[in-house]
N, C-alpha and C positions, 0 to 999 in steps of 0.2 A: 553608089547608093543615092537615091533621090532625096531632095530636100524634105519633102513631106514625110517620108519614111523615117528619116533621121529625127525630125521634129517629134513624131509620134513616139519613137523609142525613148528619146530624152524626156518627153512629157511623163511617160510611165516611170522612168527611173527617178523623176523629180519628187516622188512620194517617199518619205523616209523609210516606211516599212518595206516598200517594194525594192528600194535600194539595198536595204539590209538583206532581204531574201536573195537578190541577185548577187550581192557581194559574197554571201555565204556559199552560194552555188559555184561561183567563179573560183573561190578558194578551194572548193572540193575536188576540182579537176574534171576531166572529161567524163568520168563515170557519174558525176552528179551525186545527188542524195535522194534517198526515199523521202517522201512527203512527211512521214512520221518522224524521221530523224531531224528534218528541217524544222518541223514544228517544235520538237523538243529543244533543239539548240537555240531557237529564237524566242521560245516561250510565247507563241502566238496561237490564239484559238483556231481550231481547224477550219471553221467557216470563213474566218477572216483571211487565213493563209490561202485558202482556195480562191478567194476573190482576187488576191494580189497575184497569185500564180497565173490565173486566167488572163489578167491584164498583161503580164510579161509574155505569155504565150501568144497573145493576139498581135504583138508587134515583132514576133520572131526571136526574141531574146532567149526564150526557153522552149524546150520541147519536153513532152512527157512520154514515158515508155512504161508499159505495164509488164511486170514479170510476176506471173501468178496473181497473188493478191496484193502485191506491192507496187505502188506507183512511184516511179523515179522521175525527178526533175533534172534535166540536162541543160547546162548552159550552152548556148550556141556561140562559140568563140568567133566563128566567121562573121556573124552579124556584129559582134562587139568590135572586131577588127575593122569592119567596114565603117562603123560609126566613128571610130577614132581616126581612121584615114580621112574621112570626110572632113573632120574638124581640123586636121593638120596639113592636108595636102597642098593648101595654098598659103601656108605659113610664110609670112614675110614677102609674099609675091609682089606687093606694091611698095616695098621698102625703099627702093632706089628711084621711084618715080617722082 
């Protein structure tokens, strides 16, 4: 993963509400959560939640899928794993220099 992509993702996760949204979705598993359920769990107004979801979608941390009238938010674990790998892949690489 490129430095700029990781920086953008971390920037979006740096907002407390977005981090709460993402954490709730990661906890929910691969099936994610319907937007209405997420709104209920986090007690966030719909328009505010929509704004934060859009920010997370824009950096690839979430995807949305419509099933009938229900919109599901799905955490993208591969992107999360790439970010974590980027941060730890060179852990202690310069330790013995």
